[in-house]
C-alpha positions in Angstrom: 8.5 5.4 13.2 9.8 8.3 11.3 9.7 5.9 8.4 5.8 5.9 8.6 5.6 9.8 8.6 8.1 9.9 5.4 5.0 7.2 3.7 2.0 9.0 4.9 4.2 12.9 4.0 4.5 11.7 0.5 1.1 9.7 0.1 -0.6 13.5 1.8 2.1 15.8 -1.0 0.7 13.3 -3.5 -3.5 13.2 -3.1 -3.3 16.9 -2.6 -1.6 18.1 -5.8 -4.0 14.9 -7.4 -7.1 16.9 -5.6 -5.8 20.8 -6.3 -4.9 19.3 -10.4 -8.5 17.7 -10.3 -9.3 20.8 -8.7 -8.4 23.6 -11.3 -8.2 22.0 -14.5 -10.2 20.1 -17.3 -9.8 16.7 -18.5 -6.2 18.2 -20.7 -5.9 21.3 -19.9 -2.7 22.6 -19.6 -0.9 25.9 -17.8 2.7 26.8 -18.9 5.2 27.0 -16.0 8.7 27.8 -17.7 8.8 27.0 -21.5 9.1 23.7 -22.0 7.6 23.1 -18.3 3.4 22.7 -17.6 0.9 21.1 -15.1 -1.3 19.1 -17.1 -4.4 17.8 -16.5 -3.9 13.3 -17.3 -5.7 10.3 -16.3 -3.4 7.0 -17.2 -4.7 4.1 -17.2 -1.5 2.0 -16.8 1.6 2.1 -15.3 5.0 3.8 -16.3 4.7 5.5 -19.9 1.1 4.2 -19.8 2.1 0.6 -19.6 -0.1 -1.5 -19.6 -2.8 0.8 -20.7 -6.4 -0.3 -19.3 -5.0 -2.7 -17.1 -6.3 -1.3 -13.6 -7.4 -4.5 -12.6 -4.3 -5.8 -13.0 -1.9 -3.0 -11.8 -4.4 -3.5 -8.8 -3.6 -6.8 -8.1 0.6 -6.1 -8.3 0.0 -3.3 -6.4 -1.4 -5.7 -3.8 1.2 -7.6 -3.4 4.2 -5.3 -4.3 3.5 -3.9 -1.0 1.9 -7.5 0.8 5.9 -8.4 0.0 7.2 -5.0 1.7 5.4 -5.2 4.3 6.8 -9.1 5.1 10.7 -7.7 3.9 10.0 -4.4 6.2 10.4 -6.9 9.3 13.4 -9.0 8.2 16.9 -7.5 10.0 19.1 -6.6 7.1 16.2 -4.5 5.6 17.2 -2.3 8.5 19.3 -1.6 5.4 17.6 -0.4 3.4 13.8 1.0 4.8 14.5 4.6 3.8 14.3 4.1 0.1 11.9 1.6 0.7 9.8 3.9 3.0 9.4 6.0 -0.2 8.7 3.4 -2.1 6.0 2.5 0.2 4.7 6.2 -0.1 4.6 6.5 -3.9 3.2 2.7 -4.8 0.5 4.1 -2.1 -0.5 7.1 -3.8 -1.2 5.6 -7.5 -2.7 2.6 -5.6 -5.4 5.4 -4.2 -5.9 6.4 -7.4 -6.3 3.0 -9.1 -8.4 1.9 -6.6 -10.8 5.3 -6.5 -11.4 6.5 -10.1 -9.3 3.3 -12.0 -6.5 5.5 -13.0 -4.3 7.9 -12.3 -4.1 11.4 -12.6 -1.0 12.1 -13.8 -0.5 16.7 -14.1 3.8 17.6 -14.5 4.4 17.5 -18.3 7.7 18.7 -19.4 7.1 18.0 -23.5 9.2 15.8 -24.5 8.5 13.4 -21.8 5.4 11.2 -20.1 3.5 13.3 -17.6 3.8 12.3 -13.6 3.5 13.1 -11.0 4.7 12.7 -6.9 4.4 9.3 -6.3 5.7 8.4 -9.7 9.5 10.7 -8.7 8.8 8.9 -5.5 8.7 5.4 -7.0 12.0 6.4 -9.5 13.7 7.7 -6.6 13.2 5.2 -4.2 14.9 2.6 -6.8 17.1 4.7 -7.7 18.6 5.1 -3.9 18.1 1.3 -3.5 19.5 0.3 -6.5 22.4 2.0 -5.5 22.4 1.0 -1.1 22.3 -2.6 -3.0 25.3 -2.0 -5.6 27.6 -0.1 -3.2 26.2 -2.1 0.3 29.8 -3.9 1.2 29.7 -7.3 2.5 30.2 -7.0 6.0 28.0 -4.2 6.7 24.5 -5.0 6.8 22.5 -6.5 9.0 23.0 -10.7 9.7 19.6 -12.9 10.3 20.0 -12.4 14.7 19.7 -8.8 14.0 24.2 -7.6 13.9 26.9 -6.5 12.4 28.7 -9.1 9.9 32.8 -7.8 11.8 
């Protein structure tokens, strides 16, 4: 249940911040905050770093397949160790997925001047993938669950 709450929390925070940006800034408008950091309303029709720009349909299909795989794997015993990371990834993926479905683009707004503009969902995706990678790299043999859901010892 905690993982579902994490997903919903990330999704809520992502959609709320995007709504606030759209409601308060015009497209391309910026609010300087500190030095090189500002809030800038950008519409991204691509994926990370604007890859696959104008590939909304492709990205929607790719996200649906990805989420389907995550839901399928979610119930596998070996996933128990990774559910925290995967919940963060799913929350981020759903946030941007909703934007693509509703608008045909993703609302981005965190602008560090010399870095691509991003949002809460992007942060969740990057943190979740990074954490998952670390878990997989440092997962010692015998600590993951076997197919019976019991610890290998």
